[in-house]
C-alpha positions in Angstrom: 0.0 0.0 0.0 2.9 2.4 0.7 0.9 4.2 3.3 2.5 5.5 6.5 1.0 5.0 10.0 2.1 5.6 13.5 1.1 3.2 16.3 1.3 4.9 19.7 1.6 2.6 22.7 3.2 0.0 20.5 4.8 -2.0 23.4 1.4 -2.8 24.9 -1.0 -5.7 24.8 -2.8 -4.5 21.7 -0.2 -2.1 20.4 2.5 -4.6 19.5 0.2 -7.1 17.6 -1.3 -4.0 15.8 2.1 -2.8 14.7 3.0 -6.2 13.2 -0.5 -6.6 11.7 -0.2 -3.3 9.8 3.4 -4.0 8.8 2.3 -7.3 7.3 -0.4 -5.6 5.3 2.2 -3.3 3.7 2.0 -0.2 5.8 5.2 1.7 6.7 4.9 1.6 10.5 6.5 3.8 13.1 6.0 2.2 16.5 6.1 4.6 19.5 6.3 3.8 23.2 8.1 5.1 26.3 8.2 1.8 28.2 5.9 3.0 31.0 3.8 -0.2 31.0 6.9 -2.3 31.9 7.8 0.3 34.6 4.3 -0.1 36.1 4.9 -3.8 36.4 8.1 -3.2 38.2 6.4 -0.6 40.4 3.6 -2.9 41.5 5.2 -6.3 41.5 3.1 -7.5 38.6 4.1 -9.3 35.4 2.7 -10.9 32.3 2.0 -14.7 32.5 3.5 -15.0 29.0 7.1 -13.7 28.9 7.5 -10.7 26.6 10.7 -9.8 24.8 12.3 -6.4 24.7 11.1 -3.9 22.0 14.5 -4.2 20.3 14.3 -8.0 20.1 10.7 -7.9 18.9 11.5 -5.4 16.1 14.6 -7.2 14.9 12.9 -10.6 15.0 9.9 -9.3 13.1 12.2 -8.0 10.3 14.0 -11.4 10.2 10.8 -13.5 10.0 8.7 -11.3 7.9 11.1 -9.2 5.8 9.1 -6.1 7.0 10.6 -3.2 8.9 9.0 -1.5 11.9 10.6 1.8 12.8 10.8 2.1 16.6 10.9 5.4 18.6 11.0 5.9 22.4 8.7 8.9 22.9 6.6 10.0 25.8 3.4 11.7 24.7 3.7 14.1 27.6 6.9 15.4 25.9 5.4 17.6 23.2 8.6 18.4 21.4 9.6 14.8 21.0 6.1 13.8 19.9 5.8 16.6 17.4 9.2 15.7 15.9 8.2 12.1 15.5 4.9 13.0 13.8 6.7 15.5 11.5 9.4 12.9 10.6 6.9 10.2 9.6 4.0 12.4 8.4 1.6 9.5 8.4 -1.8 9.2 6.8 -3.2 7.8 10.1 -2.2 7.6 13.8 -3.4 4.8 16.0 -3.5 5.9 19.6 -3.2 3.2 22.3 -0.7 5.1 24.5 -2.6 5.5 27.7 -2.7 4.1 31.2 -5.6 1.7 30.7 -6.3 0.2 34.1 -9.3 1.3 36.2 -7.9 -0.3 39.4 -4.6 1.4 38.9 -6.4 4.8 38.7 -8.2 4.0 42.0 -5.1 3.0 44.1 -4.5 6.5 45.5 -4.8 10.2 44.8 -1.3 10.1 43.2 -2.4 7.3 40.8 -5.6 9.0 39.9 -3.6 12.2 39.1 -1.0 10.3 37.2 -3.6 8.5 35.1 -5.4 11.7 34.1 -2.2 13.7 33.4 -0.8 10.8 31.3 -3.9 10.2 29.3 -5.5 13.7 29.0 -2.3 15.7 28.6 -0.8 13.1 26.3 -3.9 13.1 24.1 -4.0 16.9 24.0 -0.3 17.0 22.9 -1.2 14.6 20.1 -4.0 16.8 18.9 -1.7 19.8 18.8 1.0 17.8 17.0 -1.5 16.7 14.3 -2.7 20.3 14.0 0.9 21.6 13.6 2.0 18.9 11.1 -1.1 18.1 9.0 -4.7 18.4 10.2 -5.8 15.9 7.5 -4.0 13.0 9.4 -6.7 10.5 10.5 -6.7 9.9 14.2 -7.9 6.4 15.2 -8.2 6.6 19.0 -8.9 3.7 21.3 -11.7 4.6 23.7 -13.7 2.3 26.0 -17.2 1.1 26.4 -16.7 2.0 30.1 -17.2 5.6 29.2 -21.0 4.9 28.9 -21.4 3.1 32.2 -24.5 1.0 32.6 -27.5 3.3 31.8 -31.0 1.9 31.9 -31.5 2.7 28.2 -30.0 1.3 25.0 -26.4 2.6 24.4 -26.1 4.1 20.9 -22.9 4.4 18.9 -21.5 7.6 20.3 -24.5 9.9 19.6 -28.1 10.1 20.6 -31.0 12.1 19.2 -32.9 13.9 22.0 -36.3 15.6 21.9 -36.8 18.1 24.7 -39.5 20.8 25.1 -40.5 20.5 21.4 -37.0 20.8 20.0 -34.6 18.1 18.8 -30.8 17.7 18.5 -28.2 14.9 18.0 -25.7 15.1 20.8 -22.8 12.9 22.2 -24.3 10.1 24.2 -24.3 10.8 28.0 -21.4 9.3 29.9 -21.4 7.7 33.4 -17.9 6.3 33.8 -16.9 4.0 36.7 -13.4 5.1 37.6 -10.8 7.9 37.3 -9.4 6.0 34.3 -12.7 5.9 32.5 -13.2 9.6 33.3 -9.9 10.4 31.5 -11.2 8.6 28.4 -14.4 10.7 28.5 -12.2 13.8 28.6 -10.2 12.5 25.6 -13.4 11.9 23.6 -14.7 15.4 24.4 -11.3 16.9 23.4 -11.2 15.0 20.1 -14.8 15.9 19.3 -13.9 19.6 19.9 -10.8 19.4 17.7 -12.9 18.0 14.8 -15.4 20.9 15.2 -12.8 23.7 15.4 -9.9 22.4 13.4 -11.6 20.3 10.8 -9.9 17.1 12.1 -10.9 13.6 11.0 -11.1 11.2 13.8 -12.5 7.7 14.7 -13.1 7.1 18.4 -13.4 3.4 19.0 -15.2 2.6 22.3 -13.8 -0.9 22.8 -15.2 -3.7 25.0 -13.0 -6.1 27.0 -10.5 -7.9 24.7 -9.6 -11.5 25.2 -7.0 -13.8 23.6 -3.3 -13.5 23.1 -2.7 -15.2 19.7 -2.7 -13.5 16.3 -1.1 -14.9 13.1 1.8 -12.6 13.8 2.4 -13.3 17.5 2.2 -17.0 16.7 5.3 -16.9 14.5 7.8 -17.0 17.5 7.6 -16.9 21.3 9.5 -13.6 21.3 6.8 -12.0 19.2 4.2 -12.8 21.9 2.1 -10.1 23.5 1.1 -9.7 27.1 -1.3 -11.9 29.2 -2.2 -10.1 32.4 -4.2 -11.8 35.1 -3.6 -9.8 38.3 -6.3 -7.6 39.9 -4.7 -4.4 38.6 -4.0 -5.2 34.9 -5.8 -8.4 34.2 -9.3 -9.1 33.0 -11.9 -11.2 34.8 -11.8 -13.7 31.9 -8.0 -14.1 32.1 -8.2 -14.6 35.9 -11.0 -17.2 35.5 -8.9 -19.2 33.0 -5.8 -19.2 35.2 -7.8 -20.1 38.3 -9.5 -23.0 36.5 -6.3 -24.3 34.9 -4.3 -24.1 38.2 -7.0 -25.9 40.3 -8.2 -22.9 42.2 -11.7 -21.5 42.7 -13.1 -19.2 40.0 -13.8 -16.0 41.9 -16.5 -13.6 40.8 -16.5 -10.2 42.4 -20.1 -9.4 43.6 -23.3 -11.0 42.2 -21.9 -11.6 38.7 -24.5 -9.8 36.8 -22.1 -7.1 35.6 -22.5 -7.2 31.8 -20.0 -5.8 29.3 -19.1 -6.1 25.6 -16.3 -8.5 24.6 -14.2 -9.1 21.5 -11.3 -11.3 20.3 -7.8 -9.7 20.0 -7.9 -10.7 16.3 -11.1 -8.7 15.9 -9.4 -5.6 17.4 -6.8 -5.9 14.7 -9.5 -6.1 12.1 -11.5 -3.2 13.5 -8.6 -0.8 13.6 -7.6 -1.8 10.1 -11.2 -1.2 8.9 -11.2 2.2 10.5 -7.9 3.2 8.8 -8.9 1.9 5.4 -12.3 3.7 5.7 -11.3 7.0 7.2 -13.6 9.6 8.7 -14.3 12.7 6.6 -12.7 16.1 7.4 -14.5 17.6 10.4 -16.1 14.2 11.4 -15.7 12.7 14.8 -16.9 9.2 14.1 -17.7 6.9 17.1 -17.9 3.1 16.8 -18.8 0.7 19.6 -16.1 -1.9 19.2 -17.2 -5.3 20.5 -18.9 -8.4 19.1 -20.7 -10.1 22.0 -22.1 -9.3 25.5 -21.6 -11.4 28.6 -22.0 -11.1 32.3 -19.5 -12.4 34.7 -21.6 -15.4 35.7 -21.8 -16.4 32.0 -18.1 -16.1 31.6 -17.3 -18.1 34.7 -19.7 -20.9 33.5 -18.1 -20.9 30.1 -14.6 -21.3 31.5 -15.8 -23.9 34.0 -17.3 -26.1 31.2 -14.1 -25.8 29.1 -12.0 -26.7 32.2 -14.1 -29.7 33.0 -13.6 -31.0 29.4 -9.9 -30.8 30.2 -10.3 -32.9 33.4 -10.4 -30.0 35.8 -13.1 -29.4 38.4 -13.2 -25.7 39.3 -15.7 -24.4 41.8 -17.3 -21.0 41.2 -17.4 -18.7 44.3 -18.5 -15.1 44.8 -16.3 -12.5 46.7 -17.2 -9.1 48.0 -17.0 -6.7 45.1 -14.1 -4.2 45.5 -15.7 -1.8 43.0 -18.7 0.4 43.4 -20.9 -0.5 40.5 -24.3 -2.0 39.6 -24.0 -5.8 39.9 -27.3 -6.5 38.2 -28.4 -4.1 35.4 -29.9 -3.6 32.0 -27.3 -3.5 29.2 -27.9 -3.3 25.5 -25.2 -1.5 23.4 -25.5 -1.0 19.6 -22.5 -2.2 17.6 -23.4 -2.3 13.9 -21.1 0.2 12.3 -18.0 -2.0 12.1 -20.1 -5.0 11.0 -21.5 -2.8 8.2 -18.0 -2.0 7.1 -17.1 -5.6 6.8 -16.0 -7.0 10.2 -16.2 -10.8 10.3 -16.1 -11.6 14.0 -14.6 -14.4 16.0 -16.8 -15.6 18.8 -16.0 -16.8 22.3 -17.7 -20.1 21.7 -15.4 -20.9 18.8 -13.0 -22.9 21.0 -11.3 -19.7 22.2 -11.5 -20.7 25.8 -9.9 -24.0 25.1 -7.0 -22.2 23.3 -6.6 -19.7 26.1 -6.5 -22.6 28.6 -3.8 -24.2 26.6 -1.7 -21.0 26.8 -2.3 -20.8 30.5 -1.3 -24.5 31.1 1.9 -24.0 29.2 2.9 -21.2 31.7 1.5 -22.4 35.0 5.0 -22.3 36.5 4.8 -18.5 36.2 1.6 -18.0 38.1 2.0 -15.9 41.2 -0.5 -16.9 43.8 -0.4 -13.5 45.4 -1.4 -11.8 42.1 -4.1 -14.4 41.6 -5.6 -13.9 45.0 -7.7 -11.3 46.6 -8.3 -7.9 44.8 -5.7 -5.4 45.8 -7.6 -2.1 45.3 -11.0 -1.1 46.6 -13.0 1.8 45.2 -14.2 3.0 48.6 -10.8 3.1 50.2 -8.7 4.1 47.2 -6.1 1.3 47.7 -5.3 -1.0 50.6 -2.6 -2.9 52.3 -2.2 -5.5 49.6 -1.0 -3.0 47.1 1.2 -1.2 49.6 2.8 -4.5 50.6 3.8 -5.5 47.1 4.5 -2.2 45.5 7.9 -0.6 44.9 8.0 2.8 46.8 11.1 4.0 45.0 9.4 3.6 41.6 6.2 5.2 42.8 8.2 8.2 43.9 10.1 8.3 40.6 6.9 8.1 38.5 5.1 10.6 40.7 8.0 13.1 40.2 7.7 12.7 36.4 3.9 13.6 36.6 4.6 16.6 38.8 7.2 17.8 36.2 4.5 17.6 33.5 2.0 19.5 35.7 4.6 22.2 36.6 5.6 22.7 32.9 2.1 23.7 32.0 
């Protein structure tokens, strides 16, 4: 294709497979990351179940196995000058933005973590908007949002916008947001800022409100163990589905937080690759802030636990499902019906959870059971009401917390 694209957050769970996927399709890819996700593991004593190679090893191996080149840059989005230089150097047709702190529990650990999350996400996104404005406002921004922006309203969730009639007048407005954490609040601010940039600077943007992603294998990550992406299972970075599969495979109880009626949208990692690609290849028009709800199926936690339990039983395991006190403040039984037709209309062909995915995930887990940390698999380490607790404090690295806090304060003081 000869098109140029920048992938921000290219060392992350989705960012690294995305960079390889686009490279394989023929895009000239600049992959940007500042390594903060790895620092947060060191800070909190967490780690991926699947070992992950260094960025340098990943990029070199990808070139060796695929004959495709990914250009790597270490850039912090809160460093505007470095970010602007990278965007100007590459001058891409599209920028895919994953480079944000993406954990709700992390944002709820303490005041410092809430501030750090919002500075990293909101200030970084604003810097990106200004870099695009300075280099070329026609660059298509493809931004990863989250279905968590909407919360769990007692009405259908539309794709980004809702038409309201009030006192005899009508208007189409951004859908109301009711986020569940300081992380999700930062994503709402991002969406508003992008919408504003489209209105005032004639930007073209696609805001993808993504559901929970599962799976760790794509055609590219499967080429070699050193091309693998992350598999997080702890209570800070992991998903409930990842935790359930590890608990089932390791002979532990499957633990559901609360009543288990919490319903969310889900999609396969491979479908994330497809959705982003579809968005790039079908760009928004100038001045358009397009919003897609990016998921393929809806499940509640009880349904996920039952699915994992059945798959584990077929493998000779006998997991028990138990309910724990919910560390989050959220509705545990609620209405949930979110529209998600736009990407399907553009050609998305989904993979579904029932298509042996759980079995394949269990296989990945069983191959790495020796790396399971029972502390990380145990009780939740952050409670919404308390803003953190003794579990996090016991296993965190205070020197790294102080270092990262200082970098945030530097960003704040530079404004």
